[in-house]
N, C-alpha and C positions, 0 to 999 in steps of 0.2 A: 344640944348636940347637932341638930339639923343645920344651923347656920355654919358650924365648923365644917361639916361635911360638904356643904355647898362651896365654901371657901377652898377646900382642898381640891374639888373638881375644877373650879375656876383656875386655880394655880396650875393644875396639871394640863389643862387645855392650852395654857399660855406657853408651855414648853414646846420648842420646835428645834429640829436639827437642820433646818434649811440655812445655808450660809447667808449672812446679811448682804453680801454682794449680789446674790441671786434674788433675795427677798425684796430689796429696794431697787426700783427701776432708776435709771439715770435721769437727771433733771430734764434734759432734752432728749426725748426718745426718738431715735431715727428709725423709720420703718424700713422694711426690706426693700420695697419698691424704690424709695428715695436713694438708698445706698447702692442698689443695683444700677440705677440710671446714671448717677454721678458719684462714683466711688472716690474719685480724687478730691472732691469738695468736702467730703466727710472724713478724710483720713485722720487717724488718731482720736476720733470721737468715741466716747464710751457707749457701748451698746449692751443690751440684755436681750438675747434671742434664744429661741429654743425650737425643738422639733424632735424628729425621729432619726436616729443614727442609720445611715445607709452603708457607710464603708469606713474602715480604719486602715490607714497606711502608716507603717512605722519605718522611718528612715534612720540613718546613723545618729543624727543630732536632734531630731524632732519627730513628732507624730502629727499626722494630719487626719482629721475627721471630716467626712462629708455628711451633712445633715439636711434633711428635708425641713424647710422652714414652716412652722405653724405659729399662728398668733398665740400670745401668752395670756393667762388669766392675770388677775391683779396680784396674785402671790407668786407668779412666775412659772406656772405649770403649762406646758404646751396643750393647746386645745385641739386634739386630733379629730374631733368631730367637725371642725371647720375645714374649709378647702385649703390645701397647701398652696403656697405662692411660688416657691422655687427652692433652689438648693443654695447652701453656703458652705464654706470650708472653715475649719477651726484648726489653728496651728498651736501646738503645745510643746514646750521644751521637755516635758516629762514623757516617759514611756507610757503609752496607753495600751494596756493589754487587751487584745481583741476578744478574749474570753469575758472580760468585765464590760468593756465598751462594745457590746455585741450589737449586731444588726437588729433593728426594730425596737431599740430601747429608747425611752423618753429621756431627753437631756435638756438642761438649761445652761447657757453659757453667759458669763459676764466677762467682758474684755474690751479691747479697743479695735476699731475697724482699721486694719492694716493695709488696705488696698484690695486688689483682686488677684486671682490665680486662675490659670488655665488648666482645666481638667478634661479628660476624655471620658465621656459617659456613653457607653455603647460604641457606636461609630461616629458620634458627634463630639466635637470639641467645643466646650463652653467656658465662659469666663464667670467665675463665682466670686462673690464677695468673700474676703478673707478676714477672719477675726483672730487676733492674737489673744489667746485665752488667759485670763487671770484666774477664773474660778469655773470649774465644771461641776455640775450637780446631776447625778443620775437619779431619776425618780424610781422608787421601788415598784416592781411589777405587781399587778393585781391578778390573782388567780381565782377566777370565779368558781372553779371546781372544788376549792378547798372548803371544808366545813366551817371552820372558825376564822372569821376575818377581823377579829378585834371586836370592839363594841362592848356594851355592858348591859346586862339585864338581870332581873331577879324573878324567880318563880315562873309561873306559866302565863303571865300577862293579866290583863284586866278582865278577861272573860272566863277565866278558870281553865282547868286542865283538859276539859272535854271539848273546848271550842276549836282549838288548833292542835295539830295540823290535821285537816280533814282527810288528806290523802293517805294518812297512816291510821285511819280509823280502826281497822280491825286489830292492829297490834297494840295500840295505846289505850283503846277504850273497851271496857268489858261489856258495854251495852251496844245493842245493834244500831242505836241512833244516839246522837248527842242529847243531853238533857234539855238544852235550850239552843235556839238559833237566833242569830242577830241580823237577818236580812229580810 
C-alpha cells in the first residue's frame, strides 16, 4: 500500500496550473538592462519577465500595465526579495480589469519585445521597454494571517500531543508542565 501512496503523492506534485509559456524561459533570455539600453536591437525577441504591477490603464482597443521588474526564479516567479531594476510596460489586446490586475500583485509575462513607450511617472517622463503580451500569469497571493495554508500532516507530530504548541500550554495540556522536553 505504501508504494502506491508514494506514487499518488508524486503524481499530485507534478500537477501544475502555470502556463507552459511562463514555465519555460525563452532560449535566448534577454535581460532588462540589455533591452533598456538597446531596445531597437532586440525588437520582436521573445522575453519572459515579471514583477509587481504598479498601474493599469485601459484604452479603447488595448490595456497597458506598468510593472516593476524583478528577476525571476527558474520556474518564473518574481523574486521580490531582490532589488528591482526598473519598470516596463505590457500591452495586451484584452481588457485587463483593474480589480483583478490590482496594484502590488505579482505577475509573470511571456511575449515579445515590441520596442519602448514613453510614460509619465510623477513629474518625470521615462521611456519604458514595451512587451506585447502573449501570456499573463498572476501569482496567487499569500495571506500569512490565515490559519490553513495548504500542506499535509497527520496527528500531533513526532513528539506527541504535549510537545507543541508551547504557547497554548494551559489550554491544550492538562498538566502544568509537558511530560518531556527536547532541548
